[in-house]
Every structure is written in structure tokens, then in C-alpha cells.
C-alpha positions as CSV (number, residue, x, y, z in Angstrom):
1,M,-35.8,23.3,-14.4
2,K,-38.1,22.1,-12.2
3,V,-38.2,18.8,-10.5
4,L,-40.6,16.9,-8.4
5,A,-40.1,13.4,-6.3
6,V,-42.3,11.6,-4.9
7,A,-41.4,8.9,-2.7
8,D,-43.5,5.9,-1.0
9,S,-41.1,4.4,1.8
10,D,-38.2,5.0,3.5
11,S,-35.4,3.7,1.3
12,Y,-37.0,5.3,-1.8
13,L,-37.0,8.3,0.3
14,K,-33.9,8.2,1.0
15,W,-32.8,7.7,-2.7
16,A,-34.5,10.7,-4.1
17,A,-33.8,13.2,-1.6
18,C,-29.9,12.3,-2.5
19,L,-30.2,12.5,-6.1
20,L,-32.1,15.8,-5.9
21,R,-29.1,17.3,-4.3
22,D,-26.7,15.9,-7.3
23,L,-28.8,17.8,-9.8
24,P,-26.9,20.7,-11.4
25,S,-27.1,24.0,-9.4
26,G,-30.0,26.4,-10.4
27,C,-32.5,23.6,-10.1
28,D,-35.7,24.1,-8.4
29,T,-36.9,21.2,-6.4
30,E,-39.6,19.8,-4.6
31,L,-40.0,16.6,-2.9
32,A,-42.9,15.0,-1.1
33,V,-44.1,11.4,0.4
34,I,-47.4,9.9,-1.1
35,R,-49.5,8.6,1.7
36,T,-49.7,4.1,1.4
37,P,-49.6,1.7,3.8
38,I,-45.6,1.5,4.0
39,T,-45.4,5.5,4.6
40,P,-42.2,6.0,6.8
41,S,-42.5,7.6,10.4
42,E,-42.1,11.1,10.8
43,A,-38.5,10.0,12.6
44,Q,-37.5,7.7,9.4
45,I,-38.5,10.5,7.4
46,H,-36.4,12.6,9.2
47,A,-33.5,10.4,9.0
48,A,-33.5,9.7,5.0
49,V,-33.8,13.5,4.5
50,A,-30.7,14.3,6.8
51,G,-29.4,17.8,5.7
52,S,-32.6,19.0,4.0
53,A,-33.6,22.4,5.2
54,A,-37.3,21.0,5.7
55,D,-38.8,17.7,5.7
56,P,-41.1,16.8,3.2
57,P,-45.0,16.7,3.3
58,V,-46.8,13.2,3.3
59,L,-49.6,14.0,0.5
60,S,-52.5,12.2,-0.6
61,A,-52.8,10.9,-4.2
62,R,-55.4,14.1,-4.6
63,A,-52.6,16.8,-2.9
64,L,-50.3,15.5,-4.5
65,R,-52.0,15.8,-8.3
66,R,-52.8,19.7,-7.1
67,T,-49.1,20.0,-6.0
68,A,-48.2,18.9,-9.3
69,E,-50.5,21.2,-10.9
70,R,-49.1,24.1,-8.9
71,F,-45.3,23.5,-9.1
72,R,-45.4,22.5,-13.1
73,P,-42.3,20.3,-12.9
74,D,-40.5,19.8,-16.0
75,A,-39.2,16.3,-14.6
76,V,-41.0,14.1,-12.4
77,L,-38.9,11.4,-10.0
78,A,-41.2,8.4,-9.1
79,A,-39.0,6.8,-6.4
80,C,-41.7,4.7,-5.5
81,T,-42.2,0.5,-5.6
82,G,-43.2,-0.5,-8.8
83,P,-46.8,-0.4,-8.6
84,V,-46.7,2.7,-6.9
85,V,-44.7,4.1,-10.2
86,D,-47.2,2.6,-12.2
87,V,-50.1,4.3,-10.9
88,L,-48.2,7.7,-10.6
89,V,-47.3,7.8,-14.0
90,G,-50.9,6.2,-15.5
91,E,-53.2,7.8,-13.5
92,V,-52.6,10.0,-10.5
93,L,-50.2,12.6,-12.7
94,A,-51.5,11.5,-16.2
95,G,-52.5,14.5,-18.5
96,L,-50.5,17.2,-16.8
97,R,-50.0,20.1,-19.0
98,P,-47.3,20.6,-19.7
99,R,-46.2,16.9,-19.6
100,P,-43.3,16.0,-17.7
101,V,-40.3,14.1,-18.2
102,F,-40.7,10.6,-16.1
103,V,-38.0,9.3,-14.4
104,S,-37.8,6.5,-12.4
105,G,-35.2,4.0,-10.7
106,L,-34.5,1.5,-7.9
107,P,-32.5,2.6,-5.2
108,G,-30.3,0.0,-4.3
109,I,-28.5,-3.0,-5.7
110,S,-30.7,-4.2,-8.3
111,I,-28.9,-7.8,-9.9
112,P,-30.2,-9.6,-11.7
113,A,-32.0,-7.4,-13.4
114,T,-36.2,-8.5,-13.1
115,E,-38.7,-8.2,-15.8
116,K,-41.0,-6.8,-12.8
117,A,-39.1,-3.8,-12.3
118,W,-39.0,-2.8,-15.5
119,L,-42.7,-3.5,-16.5
120,F,-44.0,-1.2,-13.6
121,R,-41.5,1.3,-14.8
122,S,-41.7,1.2,-18.4
123,G,-44.2,4.4,-18.5
124,C,-41.3,6.5,-17.4
125,E,-38.7,8.0,-20.0
126,L,-35.7,7.5,-17.7
127,F,-34.9,4.4,-15.9
128,V,-32.0,5.4,-13.5
129,L,-29.8,2.5,-12.5
130,H,-26.1,2.8,-10.4
131,S,-23.5,0.0,-12.4
132,G,-22.4,-0.6,-15.9
133,R,-23.5,-4.3,-14.9
134,E,-27.4,-3.2,-14.1
135,V,-27.4,-0.7,-17.7
136,E,-26.4,-4.2,-19.2
137,E,-28.9,-6.3,-17.9
138,F,-31.6,-3.9,-18.0
139,S,-31.2,-2.6,-21.5
140,A,-31.3,-6.7,-22.4
141,V,-34.8,-6.8,-20.6
142,G,-35.6,-3.6,-22.5
143,R,-35.1,-4.9,-25.6
144,R,-36.8,-8.4,-25.4
145,L,-39.8,-6.7,-23.5
146,G,-40.5,-3.5,-25.6
147,G,-41.9,-0.3,-23.9
148,G,-39.8,2.2,-21.5
149,G,-37.4,4.7,-22.4
150,E,-34.1,5.7,-21.7
151,I,-31.6,4.1,-19.3
152,G,-29.3,6.6,-17.3
153,L,-26.4,5.6,-15.0
154,A,-25.9,7.7,-11.5
155,R,-23.5,7.1,-8.7
156,L,-25.2,5.5,-6.1
157,P,-25.2,9.1,-4.1
158,F,-25.2,8.3,-0.7
159,L,-21.9,6.4,-0.7
160,H,-19.8,9.0,1.2
161,T,-16.3,8.4,0.8
162,R,-14.0,8.4,4.4
163,E,-12.9,11.6,4.0
164,E,-16.5,13.0,3.5
165,V,-17.3,11.7,6.8
166,P,-16.0,13.2,10.1
167,V,-15.0,10.8,12.9
168,T,-15.3,11.5,16.4
169,G,-14.5,8.7,18.3
170,P,-12.6,5.3,18.2
171,R,-13.1,2.5,15.4
172,N,-14.3,0.1,17.4
173,R,-17.7,-0.7,16.3
174,V,-18.7,-4.1,14.1
175,I,-21.8,-3.6,12.3
176,F,-24.6,-5.7,11.1
177,A,-26.9,-3.9,8.7
178,T,-30.0,-6.3,8.6
179,Q,-32.3,-6.7,5.5
180,A,-36.1,-7.1,5.7
181,K,-36.1,-10.0,3.2
182,V,-33.4,-12.0,4.0
183,P,-32.8,-14.4,5.5
184,R,-36.6,-15.5,5.4
185,R,-36.5,-18.2,8.1
186,R,-36.4,-17.6,12.2
187,E,-33.7,-19.9,12.9
188,E,-31.2,-18.3,10.2
189,R,-32.1,-14.8,11.9
190,E,-31.4,-16.7,15.2
191,R,-28.0,-17.7,14.2
192,I,-26.7,-14.3,13.2
193,L,-27.6,-13.2,16.2
194,L,-26.2,-15.8,18.3
195,T,-23.0,-15.2,16.2
196,L,-23.1,-11.5,16.8
197,A,-23.4,-12.5,20.5
198,E,-20.4,-14.9,20.7
199,L,-18.2,-12.5,18.8
200,A,-19.0,-9.4,21.5
201,G,-18.0,-12.4,24.1
202,R,-14.6,-13.0,22.3
203,R,-14.2,-9.9,21.7
204,P,-15.3,-7.3,24.8
205,D,-13.0,-4.3,23.1
206,L,-15.9,-4.3,20.2
207,D,-18.7,-2.4,20.4
208,V,-21.2,-5.2,18.0
209,V,-24.6,-3.0,16.8
210,V,-27.3,-4.3,14.8
211,K,-28.1,-1.6,12.7
212,L,-31.9,-1.5,12.1
213,R,-33.8,-0.2,9.0
214,A,-36.8,0.4,11.3
215,L,-38.1,-0.2,14.7
216,D,-40.7,-3.1,15.1
217,T,-43.3,-0.5,15.3
218,E,-42.4,1.3,11.7
219,R,-43.1,0.4,8.2
220,Q,-40.3,-0.3,5.7
221,T,-40.4,-0.6,1.9
222,H,-41.1,-4.5,2.4
223,N,-42.2,-6.3,5.5
224,E,-40.4,-8.0,8.0
225,R,-41.6,-11.1,9.4
226,Y,-38.7,-11.9,12.1
227,H,-37.9,-8.4,13.3
228,Y,-34.1,-8.7,15.0
229,Q,-34.9,-6.9,17.9
230,R,-38.2,-8.8,18.9
231,L,-35.7,-12.2,18.1
232,W,-33.0,-10.8,20.6
233,Q,-35.6,-10.4,23.5
234,T,-36.9,-13.9,23.3
235,L,-33.3,-14.8,23.4
236,A,-32.2,-13.3,26.1
237,A,-35.3,-14.0,27.6
238,D,-34.4,-17.7,27.2
239,G,-31.0,-17.4,28.6
240,R,-29.3,-17.5,25.0
241,V,-27.3,-14.5,25.0
242,R,-26.4,-11.9,27.5
243,P,-28.9,-9.1,27.0
244,D,-26.5,-6.3,26.6
245,A,-24.0,-8.1,24.6
246,V,-25.3,-6.2,21.4
247,R,-27.3,-3.3,20.8
248,F,-29.6,-2.3,18.3
249,A,-29.7,1.1,16.6
250,V,-31.1,3.3,14.0
251,G,-30.0,6.4,12.5
252,P,-28.0,7.3,9.2
253,M,-25.7,4.4,8.2
254,H,-22.5,6.5,7.1
255,E,-22.4,8.2,10.8
256,H,-22.6,4.1,12.1
257,L,-19.7,3.6,9.4
258,A,-17.7,6.8,10.6
259,H,-16.9,4.3,13.6
260,A,-16.8,0.9,12.2
261,A,-14.4,-1.6,12.4
262,G,-16.3,-4.1,11.2
263,F,-19.1,-4.7,8.6
264,V,-21.4,-7.4,8.1
265,T,-24.6,-7.9,6.4
266,V,-26.3,-11.0,4.1
267,S,-27.5,-8.5,1.8
268,S,-27.6,-4.5,2.0
269,T,-26.9,-1.8,0.0
270,A,-25.1,-0.7,3.4
271,A,-22.1,-3.0,2.0
272,L,-21.4,-0.8,-0.7
273,E,-21.2,2.3,1.7
274,A,-18.8,0.3,3.7
275,I,-16.7,-0.2,0.9
276,A,-16.9,3.6,0.1
277,Q,-15.9,4.3,3.6
278,R,-13.1,1.6,3.3
279,V,-14.4,-0.5,6.2
280,P,-13.3,-4.4,6.1
281,L,-16.3,-6.2,5.8
282,L,-18.0,-9.8,5.2
283,V,-21.0,-10.6,3.1
284,L,-22.6,-14.0,4.7
285,S,-22.8,-16.9,2.3
286,D,-23.9,-19.4,4.8
287,F,-27.9,-19.0,4.0
288,G,-27.2,-19.1,-0.1
289,V,-25.6,-17.1,-2.5
290,G,-28.2,-15.9,-5.5
291,A,-30.9,-14.2,-6.8
292,E,-33.2,-15.4,-3.7
293,M,-30.8,-13.9,-1.3
294,I,-30.7,-10.5,-3.1
295,N,-26.6,-11.1,-3.1
296,L,-25.8,-13.0,-6.6
297,V,-24.2,-9.3,-6.9
298,F,-21.4,-9.8,-4.7
299,E,-19.7,-13.0,-6.5
300,G,-16.3,-12.6,-7.2
301,S,-16.0,-9.9,-5.1
302,G,-13.8,-11.4,-2.6
303,L,-16.1,-10.2,0.6
304,L,-18.2,-13.9,0.5
305,G,-17.9,-15.8,4.0
306,T,-19.2,-17.0,6.8
307,L,-20.9,-16.9,10.4
308,D,-17.6,-18.6,11.5
309,D,-15.8,-15.8,9.8
310,L,-18.4,-13.3,11.9
311,A,-17.4,-15.5,15.0
312,L,-13.5,-14.5,14.8
313,G,-13.9,-11.5,13.5
314,R,-12.3,-12.3,10.1
315,F,-13.2,-9.3,7.5
316,R,-12.5,-8.5,4.1
317,T,-11.8,-6.0,1.2
318,P,-13.0,-5.9,-2.4
319,E,-11.7,-6.8,-5.5
320,D,-10.9,-4.1,-7.6
321,A,-12.0,-5.1,-10.7
322,W,-15.5,-5.9,-8.8
323,C,-15.7,-2.7,-7.5
324,K,-15.4,-1.0,-11.0
325,A,-17.7,-2.8,-12.4
326,N,-20.3,-2.8,-10.1
327,Y,-21.0,0.7,-8.4
328,F,-17.9,2.1,-8.4
329,H,-17.4,3.4,-11.8
330,S,-15.6,6.8,-12.2
331,G,-18.1,10.1,-11.9
332,D,-17.9,10.9,-15.8
333,E,-19.3,8.1,-16.6
334,S,-22.5,8.9,-15.0
335,D,-25.0,10.3,-17.7
336,W,-28.4,10.5,-15.6
337,A,-28.6,14.0,-15.2
338,S,-27.5,14.7,-18.8
339,R,-30.0,12.5,-20.1
340,M,-32.9,14.2,-18.4
341,V,-31.9,17.7,-19.1
342,S,-31.7,16.3,-22.7
343,L,-35.4,14.8,-22.5
344,I,-36.8,17.7,-21.0
345,G,-35.6,19.9,-24.0
346,Q,-37.1,17.3,-26.2
347,A,-40.7,17.9,-24.3
348,R,-40.3,22.0,-24.0
349,S,-39.9,21.8,-27.9
350,G,-42.5,19.4,-28.7
351,R,-40.4,16.4,-29.7
352,L,-40.9,14.2,-26.5
353,V,-42.6,10.8,-27.8
354,P,-43.8,9.6,-24.0
355,A,-42.8,6.2,-23.1
356,R,-45.4,3.1,-23.5
357,S,-45.9,1.4,-20.5
358,L,-46.5,-2.5,-21.2
359,L,-48.8,-2.3,-18.3
360,D,-51.7,0.2,-20.2
361,G,-55.1,-1.6,-21.4
362,P,-57.9,-3.6,-20.2
363,E,-56.3,-6.5,-19.5
364,Y,-54.2,-4.6,-16.4
365,A,-56.9,-2.4,-15.7
366,A,-57.8,-4.2,-12.3
367,A,-54.6,-4.7,-11.0
368,R,-54.0,-1.0,-11.5
369,R,-57.4,0.0,-9.7
370,R,-56.0,-2.5,-6.9
371,A,-52.9,-0.6,-6.6
372,R,-54.4,2.9,-6.8
373,L,-56.8,1.7,-3.5
374,R,-52.8,2.0,-1.7
375,V,-52.7,5.6,-2.8
376,E,-56.6,6.9,-2.5
377,V,-57.3,5.8,0.9
378,P,-55.3,6.5,3.8
379,P,-54.1,3.6,5.6
380,N,-55.7,3.6,8.8
381,V,-58.8,3.6,7.7
382,L,-58.6,1.1,4.6
383,R,-61.2,-1.5,5.2
384,V,-61.5,-4.2,2.6
385,G,-63.2,-7.6,2.6
386,Y,-61.3,-11.3,3.4
387,R,-61.6,-11.7,-0.8
388,A,-60.4,-8.1,-1.8
389,K,-57.2,-8.4,1.0
390,R,-55.8,-11.8,-0.5
391,R,-56.2,-10.6,-4.0
392,M,-54.2,-7.5,-3.1
393,R,-52.0,-9.8,-1.4
394,R,-51.2,-11.8,-4.5
395,Y,-50.8,-8.2,-6.6
396,L,-48.5,-6.7,-4.0
397,K,-46.5,-9.9,-4.0
398,A,-45.2,-8.2,-7.5
399,L,-42.8,-5.8,-5.2
400,G,-40.8,-8.7,-4.9
């Protein structure tokens, strides 16, 4: 069985690399990054595939097509943002012979289920999700909208347990995991940094770390308007914080959690990694709890708290019932790999009915052409007029 995985950003690349490692033994796999304006840096790529024999290549759309024609995959894992998944399945990799099974999914917390996520991936035969609650919500979306294929359940593959992560030093870190999209306002982000500085002043025994998704010069799945490191430098220059009160770091989250005494976030999949490693944690509710803050899933978890809790170092542990319903189901409930194998068997025997994309048709042709521009033209030479840029921004806003 041959599986080709294609990623377009740092978070999707990490997810794809982990899923490939969880495939049954004997699978022949290849991993590639498609070149778009959010292509991760070399350092991000290396960190995302840590433990792999080699870093994946960054390919243009045409080079990816040639790779697929050479490799002849039984399945293609389109681990990309929505519009890129649509373009890969509907155009770049369309017409491959033999036709592969197309698989896609979402790399982290996907509550609440959104119509956009389903629409962009409705041309795939298998949609991979990571909790019973997600499967239930997206199944309802699929029944309402039509299109698409099967939904498979997986464990989030990067949830390392404490036993799996060696500890080489004391557990004295408090880790703040940033999220590119929320909170949106500058002053809200500054409040978090000021509270971290307050905690560091109150507890000099703790190493307070702001764990960045990317350096200020690197791209992410989502643009980050107010980068925390830049904000900290401004606060320090204004004399509002001691410059060395906290430190900023990148690298694999599980390595940081191996030294953690506490963890805090506004909304991040890393909260699940903290739970897996039994690190006490806090999900900040000061800026709201809901779909807009991407933290709706934590309602009922027992983890919601405030900046006042953070300043005093008051962290929490999750409710068992919440864990079972959200991302910590037993391993034997995961069925995504067996579903993919079954779909590949149908494809080989000629019985596979390809998924019907809801974005096929003339009314979506112009939008798909604009999305294809992202994977056809190298980002450093992309030159479009003002109106075209504005239309592109409106379309890409559909990424959420």
C-alpha cells in the first residue's frame, strides 16, 4: 500500500508526519510540502518531522504532480488548508491513473464543526477527525450539505504520554502556548504577557516560557498580526516588564512539556498534549469562551480559568468524562486506517465511487483559479494588482 502525504503549513505537516507513522507496517509512504505563501521554513519543517529519516522536499504544483505520477499512490493524504485541499483534489492531482483514494482532515481541535471545512474537503473519500464529538458534529454537517465521503476517527497522533517522553531535568517550567488567531486585540495579548511577568516575579523558582508556533520571520497556517515576541520587546522598552522575566522558545512542544510544572493557553491543541503528559493546566476564559475564541470545546472540561489564576500559579486537571468524549478515547475506537484500507480495496477492484465535491461547477471556477494561484506561482515572485489582491484576501478569509 502506497500513501503520498502533501502538507502546506507547519501544523498540517506535523499532523501528516505523525499520521504516516501510525499506518500499518509495510506501507510505502512519501511526504512532501507544496509551495504556497504559507510554506514553513527549513527549521519549521525539520521540527515538524522530528524523528524522520529526512526532511520532505518543498515542491511546486507541477513537481508534485510528477511525483504522484511516478509514485502511483493508492491514497493521497491532502494535509492542507481547505482551499489547497480543493485545488489538489479537483485540479493538481485530478486524473491520476490509477485513481488514488483522497484523504484529508483537520490537524487539531475542530469544535464546533464548520461548513467551510466540509465544503473544501468534500472531494475526499475520507475525512479524518480526532474525537467522538467531532465525528458526531461533522456527520451532521455532511448529512445536511451532502457530498464528501466517509468520516474516520483517529487519536491525535502527537499526544505523547509522560512515560513516552524522557525527562532530563526538573519540572520547573510554566509554558504559555500561543495561538496565532486569538486573542485578536493587541491589548489582550499584552495583558497575558504582563500576567506572565507577574507570575515570574512572584515565583522566581519557575522558568516562565512563551512557546511560539513560529519566529516572527516565519510563516504559519494563520497570520499573526501581533506577534508575542514583538509585543514583549515593546513592553520591555517601555519599562513595563523586566526584559528577562520570561523567555521565548520554539521547538517540539512535547520536549517543553517534559519539564513543565504548569501549562496555559487561550486556545491551542497543545493543551491536549499537556493533558496527555499529566501537566496541570489552565485555559484562559478572560477573553470569552466560544467558537470565535476557538475554545468552545473546553466547556465542561474543568480547565477554564482566568489571568488571576495564572498570576497565582493555580492550574487544573481535566474531568474524566470530558476527556473520554474529547480526544482521549481508547485506541481500539480509532478506525481511520482500516477505513482507508477498505477504500483502497474498493478502488483496486473498481468499486470505489469517488466523492462528489460540492465546489465543482462554474459558480466556483473563478474562486478555484484564484486558490490555484497560491500553488502555481512561487510566493517570492507573486505579483498581482490591487483589486486581485483584495479578491484573493476575501477568498482566503474562508480559511478561517
